[in-house]
N, C-alpha and C positions, 0 to 999 in steps of 0.2 A: 222382594226375597222371602219368604214363606218359612219360618222354624218349624220341624218336627216336634213333638214330644220329645224325641231321642237327644236333640240337639239340647234342649231344657235338662233333659238327665245328664249330659256330658256337664253339661255347664256346671251343675251343681255338683258332680262328684270334683270337677276341679275347684269349685270352690271349696268343696270340703277339704281334699287333699290340702290347699293354700291355708286353710285355719288352721288343719294338723300341724304344719310344719311353724306357725306362728307360734302354736304352745308346744311345742317342743322347743322350741328357741328360746322360749320366754322362761322355760322349766330348767333349760340348760343355763343361762344366764344368773337365774336363782341359785342355783347352786354354785357355780363357779363365784357369783359374788360374796354368797356366805361361807365358802372355801377359805378366802382372802381378809374376810370383815375384822381379825382378830387383828390380824397386821394394821390394816388402814385405820383399825379402832384406834391401836397404841401407835401412829403416828400424828391421828388426828388432836390425842390427848394431850403429847407432848409439845403440838406446833399450838394449841391453845395454853398451855401453861405458859409457854415461853412469849406469847402475845400478852398474856394478861400480865405476866411480871416484868417484861421490859418494855413496853412500848405503848404510847401514848392510844388512850383510847379511839380517839377517831384515826389516826394512824393505822390502828388495829384493825378497825372496821374497812378500813378501806383495801387493805391486806387481805383478808378475809375474802371481800365479794374479788378482788384479782384471780384468785385460786379456787373459786365455789365450783369453775365446770371442771375442775380437777377432781374435786371430792365427790361432785355429783356423777363423774363418770368410774369412780373406783368403789364406793360406797356400799352395801348390799339393802337392798329392801325389796321384797316382796312386787312381781310385776301387777300385782292387782291388791286392792283391799279387799277387806271382809267385809263383805255384802252389809252385816250389821252396823257398821262404820258412814254408808251410804244415807243422802238425807236429801231431801228438796226441799231449798231454803231461798227466799226472793223468786222463785220461779225457774231457781238454779238448782242444776243437778251435781253435788258437791260428793268426791268418792270417799272423802273422809274431813271430820268437822277443823281439822288445824291448818290456820292461815299461818301465813307473815305479815305481821306485821305495817302499816307505816314506818318508816322511817329507815329500815333496813337497806331498801332499795331504792332510795330516793327518786332515780331517774331513770328506771326500766333499764338497766345494764342488764341485770343477770334475773331476768324473771326464767326463762326455759332452766336454769341448773336448778334452779330453788325449785321449782315444780317437781324436776326431775328427783328430788333430796327425800320425796316423800310425801310434799305438803299437800294440802287439797287446795287451797289456792292461794293466791299472793295478793297483796295489796302495795300497790307503788307510791311515793312520794313524801312527804306534800310538795306536790304542782302549784308552782304561782306562774299565772300570767306569762309574767316575763324573769327571765332568770335573773337569780339576783344572788350575793355573795356569802347570804346571812351575817349573823355575830360574827364579832372576831374570835380569833382563838389565843389561848385553849377555851373549849367550849363545851367540852365532855370531860366527867371526871369520873373515874372507877373506885365504887368504894366497896373492897375486896373484902371484907369482914362483912360485912351485909347482904352482899351482893345484890348490890344494887350499883345503879347508874344515874347521873345529874348533869342534865345537858343542859344546853342552851342556842341550840343551831340556829333560829329563827329564822326555818325555811328557806335554807339554802337548795336552792333549786336550779337546775338547768333551763330551766322553763317551759313553757308548754308544747310549745315546737317540737323541741329535742325529744321529747318523751312522746307524742303522738307520733315521730319517725319512726323510733324504735318500736312502737307497741305496734304499728300496722307492720313495720316487717317483720315482725314474728307470727302476725295473727296467722297465717296457718298451720303454725304450730299448735293451735290449740290449748286449751286449760282455762280455768276459770282466774281472770285477773281484775281487780278493781283499782281504781284510780282517786288516791286520796287528794283533796283538791283545799286552796289556801289562797288568801291575797297577797297582795307584794304588801311589805312593810311603808311604801311610799305611796299607796293607792289613794286616790281620792275621794274614790266611791268602791270601798269594799264590796258591797252586793253586786256591783256589776261586773266583778272579777268573777264572784261565784258564779253567774249569769253567762260570761262569754266562755269559763272553760267548762260546763255543762254542754252548750253547742258545740264547742270542741269534740268533747271526749266522749259523750254520749253515742257515738254512734259507733266507737271501739272496745269501749271499755264493759265487759262483766256487769258489775257496778262502778258506781261513783259515791263516794263519801264526803260528806260538808263538813270540813273541820274549822271548827269556830271553838276551839275548845284548848288548843296549845300555850301554854303559860309565857311561850318567848317572842311574841312577838305583839308590842303594845297594844292596850287596848281590844284584842281580838274577841278577848272573852265578853266584852259587852254583847257581843251577837248572841248570845246565850240568854240575854235579857228577855223578856216577853214579848215587848212593842219590836225590837229589833228583830227578834228571830222569826216573828209573824209574818213581816216586811221579805225578809231572807226566803224562808221556804215556801213563802206564795210566789216569788218571783222564780225561784229556780223549777219547783213544780210546774208552773206554767210553761216555763220555757223547755225544761225535758217532754212533754207533752207534746210541744212541738213538734220537737227534732224526731218523736217516736212516729210523725204518721209518716216518715220516710224512711227509719232507721231501725225499726220494732223498737220494742219496751227496753229502758234500762231503768233499773231498781237505784233509787237514791236514798243512802243511807247517812244519818248524821250523829257525828263523833260528841260526845261530849265531854266534861271534867269531871274527875270526881269531888272536887271542894266545893259543888254546888250545894247549896242548902234543901231540905226536901219540901218548902214552899216553894222553891225556883225548880226542881224538880218536877213538881205538882204543873206547874204553867209550861215548862220544858215539852214535858209528854202530851200535854192538854192540847198545843201548837201543831204538834207533832202528827199525833193524831187526827186533827181537823185536817192537814195537809194530805193526810193520808199519806206520809213518808211510807218507804219499803221495810224498814229497818232502824235500827242504832248500835254503835257501838259504846260500850262502857266498858273503861273508859281511857283518857289520854291519861296523862303525868299528873303529878300533883305538885301542889308548891308545897304542903304540910312535911315536916320534919320530924319524924317519930324519935321519940327518947333514945330510942334503939339505937341508935346511928353513933357508930362508935369513931369513924374517920372523920379527921383534921376537915376533911373535905364537906363533908354537909353543911355548911356556912354559905358553900356556892350557891349565887344564885342559880335557876333554872329546875326543870321539871322532874320530878324523881321518878324512876323505875325499877322494877326491880320487885324480890321479895319484900321490900316495906311497904310497896304497895298496895299488895293483895290484899288484906284486910279493907282498908277501905274501898276498896276498887270493888270488891266480891260485894260488899252491902250495899254500894250504889245500885250495883245488877239488879241483886234482890229486891233492892226497893222501885227499881224503873218496871223489874219483870211484871211487877202486882200493879201495878199501874198502867201495863200498857194492856192487861187482860187477852193476851194473843191475837192484839189487833196486829201485828207485826213480829218476824223474830228477831233475836237479838245478837250482838256480837260479845263475847266478853275478853278482854285482856286488862292485862295489868298482874305482873307477880306470879306468873305462870312457870314454874319453873321443876316441876316434879310431875310425875304419873296421878300424884293424889289431888294439886291443886288443879288438874285440868277437871280431875271428876267433879272437885268442889266446885267450879265454875258455873258446868252445864247444872249439877244440882240446884247452884242458885237463882238459875236461870239463860244459861248459857245454850243457844243452838250451836252457834260455830263459835272459836276460840281464836286467838291468834296470840304468837310469840314474840319478844323482842328481847329483853335484858337476858332472858334465861337462855338465850341460846349463844350470847357472850360468852356465858360462864360455864356451859354444859353441852353446846357443841348441838352438833345433828344428831348424836344419841340421843337427845331429848323426845324428838318426832317418833321413833318407835318405840320408847319408852311409857308414853303417853299413850300411843294405842295401844299397848299390850293392857294397861289399866281400864283404859275407856272398856278393853273387850272384858276384862275381869267384873267390871260392874254389871255389864249387860248380863255375864253370866250368873251374877251372884244375886241379880235382882230380876231373875229369871225372866228378862225384856227380850222384845223381839229384836229391837233397833234402839243407836244410842238416843234416839228423838224420845223415846218413852221416858228417859229421865230428866229431860229440861223444866226446871222450875222444882223439881221435888220437895227442895230443901228453903226455897225463896220466902213464903209467906212465916216460917220460924225462924230466919234469918231476921225478917224484919221486925220480930219482937225483942232482939235481945238487944242486950246494951248497947250504946252508939261505940264502935271500938276506937280503943284509948292510943295514945300517942305512946305505943309501948316499942 
């Protein structure tokens, strides 16, 4: 059958009509959710206050995940982000730079609702090859006065097969989803654990993060040491390259601790650049305890996240940025609980940012606040895109005194 020019014209008219309906529907939903936003916001704040006041941190987190689909359905968010927040990073198109850090959705149970709440990407995990329960409970401690959390979860994970199935089931829904991978606690060969996980997740993940920086698995941080890291990244990149021949390219990122020395950071960045990894995430939780912590829980063993982590993680971010010399992008995470903190991370060298503890204390309203702050900064600096602000303060930050334990 031969199609005439009039057939093409008719097809184009129908396509334009469909686009018009979609735009009108999106506009209607935007107006509807904006009208009910004050009510849903009040309800969310009351629920968050109740959870913070009366419920154990881990139980509160699990309850939040359980009801997240309802929040995604009822809260206001524009149907499309401002184009000035769009970026192409790691060869991927991010609609905005705000991501969900690993640890929020460990087992990929609520990826779609999280993306619907306005995030530009979600990182699930940490995922281990085999399911494991993690450390004994209680293993999460809330420091409300300092807007901080100490956790010693220890890579509690449903296991790779469970997460892989869930990601495969939602693949048609789209969205950028990274997978944070780690070794089993009792593994006899931890490097092989990472290699096996790369084989499993590279075909389905938007990117894969090598987590060698959790303080809650004994000996894991030793993999950040030069000789061990060199072997690990060499085997991981070799495996990724073999897998991508049939499944396409998958960016590999390395997540590091904020507690490394500058000489150790020199080695880490040097090895990462030599193996041409696609990016780094700076940083994981810290084992340091600033003197500003006032809770009796500050002596608990585990990784500290939240506001007290901001200064040290941002300094390590800036130090990493100047060493990377634009060889690859960086995701900044640690203590982001306001729009100004997000701006500071980007100006310190982060192309993208991730939220964790800030969500526990400030909820999903934090996402919209950060977007407003980023756009205000773009306008203030007369920039065209948020990417133009990356690293503007990095050199100056590295010249300052080392952050003290305040």
